[in-house]
N, C-alpha and C positions, 0 to 999 in steps of 0.2 A: 876175099867179097867185103866189100866195105860196108861198115854198121855208119848209118847213117845218124846212132843214138850217141855213141863215141862224136862225134864232131861235137852233134847241141851242146857237151857232157864239156870239155876240151875249150870253147868258145864262154862260156857258162864260167867256166873256176877260174878263166881271164876276165872277167867280167868286160866279154866284150860285145857291144851290139851286132848285130850280122851286117849291115852297112859297116863298122869301123873293120871286119875284120873285109869282109869284100874287098874295101879300099886297103887294106893290108897284103891285098891275097891278089889285085891288079883284077877281079873279074866282078861283077857286076853282083847287087845284091837278091837281085830273084836267082840269080843262080850255087849264091849260100842258101836260100827260102828253100828250092828244089833238091839238093844235096839233104838239111834235115829234112827234109820231106821226103826223101827216100822216092822220089820222084827221080833221079837221075844217079847216078854215080861217076866220081872225078874223074877225070883221065889222067895219066899217071904227072905229069906236071903241077897239074890244080892240086893232085892231093901230096904230095912235096914241097907246095908252096902254104898251103895249108899247116905242115906237119911247122913249119920254118916260125909263121906265124904265132902260131900258138902254144913251142917249143914245146910240143909232144911227138914224140918218136912216130915212123911212118907207120909202123907193125900196130901201134892204139888203136887207130880209124879200123884196123882188119879183125878187132879182137869180137868174143863171142859176146853176145845182152848182159845184161849186169839189172841188179838189184837198184829200183831210183831212191831216192830217200825224195815219200812225196810231204810238200809245205806240208799237210793237216795234221801228217804224223809225226810234226815236229814241233816242239815247243821254244819257241823262243819270246826270248825275256821284253827284246826294244823290240818289238815287231812293229810302231809306231814309230820310229826314227830310223829304222832302216832301207834301204832303196832296195826295190828289186832284183837289182846284181850282185849288192853283198847277200842277200838270203839270196839267189840265184847260185851265186857263189861260194855259199856258204852248204849246201843242201849238196853239192859237184860234188864240195870233201868232204860227206859223207858216202852219198853212191862210191869214193875214189877208198875211204876208209874198209868198204862194203870187199870193194876184191882183195883188197891187203889182208879182211878178217880173215877165209871161205879160206888163201892162201895158206896161213897160218894154222890155220885147224885141221885143214887136212895132217899136216907133219905133226902137227905138238898138242897135248892133252890139257889144256887150257883148265881154268877153277873155275867150275859148276858154277850155274843160274843159283843164289838165293836172295832174292830178291821178293819183301811178303809184296803181296797186291793188297788193298786194302778196300779202294773201291772210292769213288766221290762222296760219298756222306762219312767219310770219315772225318773228324777232325783235328788239326791239324796236331795240335798241339798230343793229344790222342796217340797218335797216328808218328809223330815224331817219338813218342817217349814205350812206343811198340817195336816197331825196327830196333832200337837201340836195347831190348831185352832181348827180344829175340837173338840177334848178337851178339849177347853177353858183353857191353859196355857200360853197361853199371852208368857211376855219374863223372868215365871218365873226360874229358877232353879228347877230341880225337886226335892221332898223331897229324895222319895225311889222308887228308879224304882222297886223294885216288889212289893210295895205295887197299885202302881201305875197301870201298868200290871196288877193284880191283879183285881182291883175294875172294867179294860178295859173285865175281860171276862176271861184272859190269865192263863190258870192252870201252875205256874210256879212252879217248881219241883229244889230243890239240887241234885248235885252233890257231892259225898263224898266219892270221886275218890283219891287217893294219887299218884298223878302225874300232872303235868300244862297241859301235853299236851293235854291234852281236857280241851278245853278250856268253853266248851258252843256248846250247839247246840239246832235247834228248827227245829220243822216242825208243817203241817195242819192235822187234823185227822178228816177228814171227813168237817165240818164246826167247831171245837175247837182248839184253837191254842194252841200249848205250846210247854215250853222253861224250858231248863232245864239247871244253873248254876252249874259250879264246885263253893266247900266252905274251895278250898288249897289255893285260890288268895286272895290278897289284896281287900278291899271294891272300893274300886276306880277302880281296873280292871275290878271287877265283874258285876260295876254299867255300866262300858261301856262294857263290854259285854251281859249284857240283854238287850241293845240299839243298838247294833251289830243285837241281834238278834229278834228284833224290828222293826229296816232297813228290815229281810230276811225274815220276815211272811207279811210286808204290801208290798213289791219291787217284789217279785222272787213266790212267791204261783204258776204265771201263767209267763211261759217264762224262763230267765237265769235259769241254773243248780247255786245248792244251793252251789256245792263246786268249782265252778270255783275261778278262780283268778279276775274277772271280779267282780264277786258277791260278790266277800268277801273284794273286795276296795272299791264297790258302799255300801255294809252297813257300814263299816266302816266312810266311807263318811256320812252316812243319823245320827250315831250313832253322830258322830265332832258338826255337826250340832243344832242334838235336843239336847244335855247335852250341849250347846255352843254357844246357837243360838245369833247371830251377834251383833244385838240393845244393847241385854245386854253388852257382851263382854265389845263392843264399845265403851259406856258411863261409864265405872270402871277403863278400862286396856286401857292406849293412850303410855302410854311411860313404854321400862322396862329397869332399868338401871341394875337389878345382878338377877340371879338363885332364891337368898333366897326372893325377890319377889311375885315368880313363884308359891312359896311352900305356904307359906300364901294367895295367892289370891285365890288359886287351891281350899279352902275348902268349896269358898260358891258355885261351881259349880260339885262338887264330883266328881269332875277326878283325877288322876294322873298327877303329876309333868309333866313329857313327851305329854298328852296328851295338855295339857295347853299348852304348850310352842308348839306345832305341829299347834293346830287351831290357837296360833297367828301367828305364822309364815304364816303360808295362808292368814291371813287376814292385814298383812303387818305389821301390831305395831311391830312386832322380825323382824330383818335384818335377812340376810343371813349370816351374820358372827356369829351375835350372836345363829341365830338358832343351829350350828357348836357348839361355843362354851358352848350351853347351854347342849347340849346331850351329849358331849366328859366329862362337869363335873357331869351327873348325871348321868353316868357312873362310873364317878372312885368313885362315891360318895355313887356308891353302891344304888342308888337310883329303878334300874331295879328291883333289890329283891326285898327291904326293902322300901314301900312308907314314906317317912318324912309325918309327922304330920299326921299318917294316923287312917282314919275314924274305926269308931264303928262298927260290919258286922251288915248288911239289914238282918231283917227276915221275914217269912213270915207273914200273915196277915191274911189269909184263915183257913189256915190250926191249929194253936192257937185257934181260935174258933167255929172251927172244933173239936174239940179237946175235949174245954170245954161244948159243945154241952154237948155232949157222956158222960165226966165223968159226967158230970148231970143225966145222967142216971145212973151212975155208972159202965159203958164202960170207958176203959181203954188201948192204946194204945196198948199193952198186946193181953186186947178182940181181938181189928182190927184183929191184925196180925194172933191171932186161925184164924177170920172165913172166914181168906185170904189164912192161910196154908203158913205164910213167917215168916221166923227170925224177931222180933224184929229186930234187927240192921238196915232191909230194910230199913221199915217207918220211923228209924230217921235220918238213911242218905239222905230221899227224903222229909222231912217237914221242915229241916234246925235244928231239932231237938238239933245238936253238939251243936251250938249256937246261944242262946234263943234271942230273945230283944228284949226290948217292943217298941209294931207299934207305930207310926205314931199317936195319937190322930184323926186328922183332914182325914186323911187316913180311918181312922180305921173305924167313921163315915159316911162312905160311905159303909161299908159295912153292909149286912143284912144280913145273914142265919136261916131260917126257918125251919121246917120242914117238912113237903109235910102236914103231922096234922094239926100240925099249923096253916097252907097256906091253908087250907079250909074250917077255924074256923069263 
């Protein structure tokens, strides 16, 4: 049976209008509209033409229904700058991540969810302090934001989008939290995005709409306090003479020089005049585009272990893509495969993936 929702998903993922798809396939826009609205089923020749135009396997379009990621369920940081096509493509990637996540969950025991939900009335600084205490982090810097979220049961996926307008987004799917990070950005900014989305998950599951300015400001404040705890900052930086000092200091907390400047200004370590001067220098030296002394990319800890376990059964990523009737590139884009890095050993040790067969032994 042809699944019209899958046609719409693939078209959105490719950022194509119905008219553009119709032109590529050689049919009228009305035909595409009727197919996407389940008014007609495509002839076999049309189905194969759709698969070629969208670069999806033919089998994908006859797959079962799936959970869509509605726009109102996701927090988008750059909603004003994002085009409708960029938003729909990112949401479509989220739906594909659901398909893969469900496939994996049927075969592996993944980390249990341990993300506290505090509500919209929680102050960002207090919320960040609470989560740090709940996870036993103390005042120490976070070595890997992706690894930390995964260890606490968050499903973290990468977004291989060729735009900076899609920063990151997060959502709750029933009782399972998801975070999607755009790998087009610097590691420092991606880490801040991850902490920002954690703030949404903790503070905005109920209450303030996630796409409101108030919610975005609260999530930014949460991220700033979570990544740069006050006591650790105050004990190490008491005075700043120039921007180069911030460039060398920022590596400890894994943040951008702009984020460190902002945090120290809020703490009163940097004066108003210094803050203005440093912001001008950050812009003139191009540090808003390219982060100085940048960190290596963060990668997933969970997905490489999943793929390694599957390889032990002689199953590759291509096999998984085939089982889900997906293009292999879609899985690569979601699983941080475009920049694999060696995961942090301490965090990796906390993750134990066990197949259902093994868990019953």
